[in-house]
C-alpha positions in Angstrom: 23.3 4.1 -18.8 21.4 7.5 -18.7 19.9 8.5 -15.4 17.0 10.8 -14.7 16.9 13.1 -11.7 14.2 15.5 -10.7 15.5 19.0 -10.2 13.9 19.7 -6.8 14.6 22.5 -4.4 14.9 21.4 -0.7 11.3 22.2 0.1 10.1 20.3 -2.9 12.2 17.4 -1.9 10.5 17.4 1.5 7.1 17.4 -0.2 8.0 14.5 -2.5 9.5 12.4 0.3 6.4 13.0 2.5 4.2 11.9 -0.3 6.5 8.9 -0.9 6.2 7.8 2.7 2.6 8.8 3.5 0.7 8.8 0.2 -2.0 8.7 -1.0 -2.4 11.9 1.0 -4.6 14.9 0.6 -3.0 18.3 -0.1 -4.6 19.6 3.2 -2.9 16.8 5.2 0.3 17.3 3.3 0.3 20.9 4.3 -0.4 20.1 7.9 2.5 17.6 8.1 4.9 20.1 6.6 3.6 23.3 8.0 2.9 24.7 4.6 -0.1 26.8 3.4 -2.6 25.5 0.9 -1.3 27.9 -1.7 2.3 26.7 -1.1 1.3 23.0 -1.4 -0.5 23.7 -4.7 2.5 25.7 -6.0 5.0 23.1 -5.1 3.1 20.0 -6.2 1.7 21.2 -9.5 5.1 21.0 -11.4 5.8 17.6 -9.8 2.5 16.3 -11.1 3.3 17.7 -14.5 6.7 16.1 -14.5 5.2 12.7 -13.6 6.8 12.4 -10.2 3.5 12.7 -8.4 0.0 11.5 -9.5 -3.5 12.5 -8.5 -5.8 9.8 -7.2 -9.6 9.5 -7.2 -11.6 12.2 -5.4 -11.9 11.7 -1.6 -15.4 11.7 0.0 -18.3 13.8 -1.1 -18.0 17.5 -1.8 -20.4 20.1 -3.2 -17.4 22.0 -4.5 -14.2 20.9 -6.3 -13.3 17.3 -5.2 -10.1 16.8 -3.3 -7.6 14.7 -5.3 -5.1 12.8 -3.1 -1.5 12.8 -4.2 0.7 9.8 -4.5 4.1 9.0 -5.7 4.4 7.8 -9.3 5.8 4.4 -8.3 6.5 3.3 -11.8 8.3 6.5 -12.8 11.7 5.0 -11.8 13.4 1.8 -10.9 16.4 1.0 -8.6 18.7 -1.9 -7.9 19.6 -3.0 -4.4 22.4 -5.5 -3.7 22.8 -7.3 -0.4 26.5 -8.3 -0.2 27.6 -11.1 2.0 30.7 -13.3 2.1 28.9 -16.0 0.1 26.1 -14.4 -1.9 25.2 -11.3 -3.7 21.4 -11.0 -3.8 19.8 -8.3 -5.9 16.4 -6.8 -6.2 14.9 -4.4 -8.7 12.3 -2.1 -7.1 10.1 0.7 -8.1 10.1 4.1 -6.4 7.7 2.8 -3.7 10.2 0.0 -2.9 8.0 -2.7 -4.4 10.2 -5.6 -5.6 9.8 -6.2 -9.3 12.5 -8.9 -9.9 15.3 -10.6 -8.0 18.6 -12.3 -8.9 21.5 -13.9 -7.1 25.1 -14.8 -7.6 27.3 -17.0 -5.3 30.9 -16.2 -4.6 33.1 -16.8 -1.6 34.9 -13.7 -0.2 35.1 -11.9 -3.5 37.6 -9.1 -4.1 36.3 -5.6 -4.8 37.0 -6.1 -8.5 35.1 -9.4 -8.5 32.2 -7.8 -6.6 32.1 -5.0 -9.2 32.0 -7.5 -12.1 29.3 -9.5 -10.4 27.2 -6.5 -9.6 27.4 -5.3 -13.2 26.2 -8.8 -14.3 23.2 -8.6 -11.9 22.3 -5.1 -13.0 22.3 -6.2 -16.6 20.2 -9.3 -15.8 17.6 -7.3 -13.9 17.4 -4.7 -16.7 16.5 -7.0 -19.5 13.2 -6.0 -21.0 12.8 -3.2 -18.4 13.6 0.6 -18.3 17.2 1.3 -17.1 17.4 1.7 -13.3 18.2 5.1 -12.0 20.6 4.3 -9.2 22.2 1.4 -7.3 22.3 0.7 -3.5 24.6 -1.8 -1.8 24.3 -3.0 1.7 27.0 -5.0 3.6 28.0 -5.8 7.1 30.6 -3.1 7.4 30.8 0.6 8.2 30.8 3.3 5.6 31.8 6.8 6.7 30.9 10.2 5.3 33.9 9.9 2.9 32.1 6.9 1.4 35.0 4.5 2.2 34.2 0.9 3.3 35.8 -0.1 6.6 35.6 -3.2 8.8 34.6 -5.6 6.0 36.4 -8.4 7.8 34.0 -11.0 6.5 35.4 -10.4 3.0 39.0 -10.2 4.0 39.3 -6.6 2.7 41.5 -3.9 4.2 40.0 -0.6 5.3 39.4 2.4 3.1 37.9 0.7 0.0 36.2 3.1 -2.3 33.7 0.5 -3.6 31.1 3.1 -4.6 33.5 4.6 -7.1 34.3 1.2 -8.6 30.7 0.3 -8.9 29.7 3.6 -10.5 32.5 3.1 -13.0 31.5 -0.4 -13.6 27.7 0.1 -13.9 27.3 3.7 -14.9 24.8 4.1 -12.0 25.0 6.6 -9.1 25.8 4.3 -6.2 25.2 4.5 -2.4 26.7 2.0 0.1 25.9 1.6 3.7 25.8 -0.9 6.5 23.1 -3.6 5.9 21.2 -2.9 9.2 21.0 0.8 8.3 19.7 -0.2 4.9 16.9 -2.4 6.1 16.1 0.3 8.7 15.5 2.8 6.0 13.3 0.4 4.0 11.2 -0.5 7.1 10.9 3.1 8.1 9.7 4.3 4.7 7.8 1.3 3.5 7.3 -1.2 6.3 6.8 -1.5 10.1 8.1 1.9 10.8 6.3 3.8 8.1 4.3 6.1 10.3 6.8 6.4 13.2 9.2 9.3 13.6 11.1 7.3 16.3 11.9 3.8 15.2 14.5 1.1 15.9 15.5 -2.2 14.3 17.3 -4.9 16.2 18.8 -7.6 14.0 19.8 -11.0 15.3 21.6 -13.5 13.1 25.2 -13.8 11.9 25.7 -10.7 14.1 23.7 -8.5 16.4 23.1 -4.9 15.2 20.9 -1.8 15.7 19.4 0.5 13.2 17.9 3.7 14.7 15.7 6.5 13.4 15.2 9.7 15.5 13.0 12.5 14.4 12.5 10.8 11.1 16.2 10.7 10.4 18.6 7.7 10.3 21.2 7.9 13.0 24.6 6.8 11.5 27.0 8.1 14.2 30.7 8.9 13.9 32.2 7.0 10.9 28.8 5.5 10.3 29.4 3.1 13.2 26.3 3.7 15.3 24.5 0.5 16.2 27.4 -1.8 17.0 25.9 -3.8 19.9 28.6 -6.5 20.3 30.2 -5.0 23.4 26.9 -4.9 25.3 26.0 -7.6 27.8 22.7 -9.4 28.8 21.6 -12.1 31.3 23.9 -10.9 34.1 27.0 -10.0 32.2 27.2 -12.3 29.1 28.2 -10.8 25.8 25.2 -10.4 23.4 27.3 -12.1 20.7 27.9 -15.3 22.8 24.1 -15.5 23.5 22.6 -14.4 20.2 25.1 -14.9 17.5 23.8 -17.6 15.1 26.9 -19.7 15.0 27.4 -19.6 18.7 23.7 -20.6 19.2 23.9 -23.4 16.8 27.0 -24.8 18.4 25.0 -25.0 21.7 22.2 -26.7 19.8 24.6 -29.4 18.5 25.8 -29.9 22.1 22.2 -30.6 23.2 20.9 -32.6 20.2 24.1 -34.2 19.1 23.4 -33.0 15.5 22.9 -29.9 13.4 19.4 -28.4 13.1 17.7 -25.7 11.1 16.9 -22.7 13.3 13.3 -22.7 12.0 12.9 -26.2 13.4 14.2 -25.5 16.9 10.9 -24.3 18.5 9.2 -27.5 17.6 12.1 -29.7 18.6 12.2 -27.9 21.9 8.8 -29.3 22.8 10.4 -32.7 23.3 13.8 -31.5 24.6 13.8 -29.6 27.9 17.4 -28.5 27.6 16.7 -27.0 24.2 13.5 -25.3 25.5 15.6 -23.7 28.3 18.1 -22.5 25.6 15.4 -20.9 23.5 13.9 -19.3 26.6 17.3 -17.8 27.3 17.5 -16.4 23.8 14.0 -14.8 24.1 15.0 -13.3 27.5 18.2 -12.0 26.0 16.4 -10.4 23.0 13.8 -8.9 25.3 16.5 -7.5 27.6 18.5 -6.1 24.7 15.4 -4.6 23.2 14.5 -3.1 26.6 17.9 -1.5 26.9 17.5 0.0 23.4 14.0 1.2 24.2 15.1 2.7 27.5 17.8 4.7 25.8 16.2 5.7 22.6 12.4 5.6 23.4 11.2 4.5 19.9 7.5 4.2 19.0 8.1 0.9 17.4 10.9 -1.6 17.6 11.4 -4.4 15.0 13.3 -7.5 15.9 14.4 -9.1 12.6 17.0 -11.3 11.0 17.8 -14.9 10.2 17.9 -15.7 13.9 14.3 -14.7 14.5 12.7 -18.1 13.8 14.0 -19.4 17.1 11.7 -16.9 18.9 8.5 -18.4 17.4 6.1 -18.9 20.2 8.3 -16.9 22.6 7.5 -13.4 21.4 5.5 -12.6 24.5 8.4 -13.7 26.7 10.6 -11.2 24.9 7.9 -8.5 25.2 7.6 -9.1 28.9 11.4 -8.5 29.4 11.2 -5.3 27.4 8.2 -3.9 29.2 9.8 -4.7 32.6 12.6 -2.3 31.8 10.5 0.7 30.7 10.0 3.7 33.0 6.4 3.7 34.4 5.6 7.0 32.8 6.7 6.0 29.3 4.6 3.5 27.4 6.7 0.7 25.9 7.2 0.6 22.1 5.2 -1.7 19.9 7.5 -4.7 19.5 7.3 -6.5 16.2 9.2 -9.8 15.6 9.6 -10.8 12.0 12.1 -12.6 9.7 13.9 -10.5 7.1 14.9 -12.7 4.1 17.3 -12.0 1.3 14.6 -10.1 -0.7 14.0 -7.7 2.1 17.7 -7.1 2.7 18.1 -6.3 -1.0 15.1 -4.0 -0.9 16.8 -2.2 2.0 19.8 -1.6 -0.3 17.4 -0.3 -3.0 16.0 2.0 -0.4 19.4 3.5 0.0 19.5 4.3 -3.7 15.9 5.8 -3.5 16.9 7.8 -0.5 19.9 9.3 -2.2 18.1 9.8 -5.5 15.4 11.8 -3.7 18.0 14.0 -2.1 17.5 12.6 1.4 21.1 11.8 2.4 22.2 13.2 5.8 25.8 12.5 6.7 
């Protein structure tokens, strides 16, 4: 599969990425954000408009002179495939350059080997490409760590050993440049560029579900840490010394639900069931307090402008968001305003879009290891 890359120098990359995140944007505002003169902005953006990477919008406001034409990214100029890899499902999304999902597809498979994952991903890429232009790159997210060497480690959920060069296998199998990273990092990139954190230079994502994880953006850059292992919150404690995993892990939580109700229940149903079951209500209050305390710890250390709480465990917080916010705010220094706390579910499509964002990020020359 042929791929198309724009030959951009580092300054032009900064310009393109700024338009991608903030467009439509006037040339004057673009220059202010990047500290570039009007002449430099014009010189840098003209060839990108000519190449079809940037497009000019309609004139802004009224002007007696030449009207200002805002710049935007040419979203339909390229497509990307993102894969969310779990121990049971591979969920794929095809997106445009703006991260808009154009199509999705899934395959089931329990604890697939690297070779089986490669074959399955190739099938998904082929399915999503039917009747559409060939994608430019592939992104894969998974609950594991990926170091600067590109090797996958800690994929215990798949039963893999450490040091798997999955990216090389996928590139050979699909013909697409491939980027792999932790799934929380991936969704953080997507939300930073296209979602809740779009206009924030300091941003954090706390995920609650099968595990508890942190994605962090500082000064507009994703923080990956040594060996790509930043954001592992398992060792932290909440509620007077209890492990966050014992309180917030989905399986641990649902086991406690069974002990209360005597049966299984869908997490999305728990807030309503709790209205008639005081013990369950107390459990959900405990979860909200733990989320708020953990978010408060993150905010006290990293001082984000916005903090997104997301993941498949979020439905149990419905109606208790303010309780979590109160815990967060109680932990903030008086002279520092608390971050805006957003609580939202992240479904399979959004996780896969996060993986596509990894591919877009690499394709635009924005990797920072």
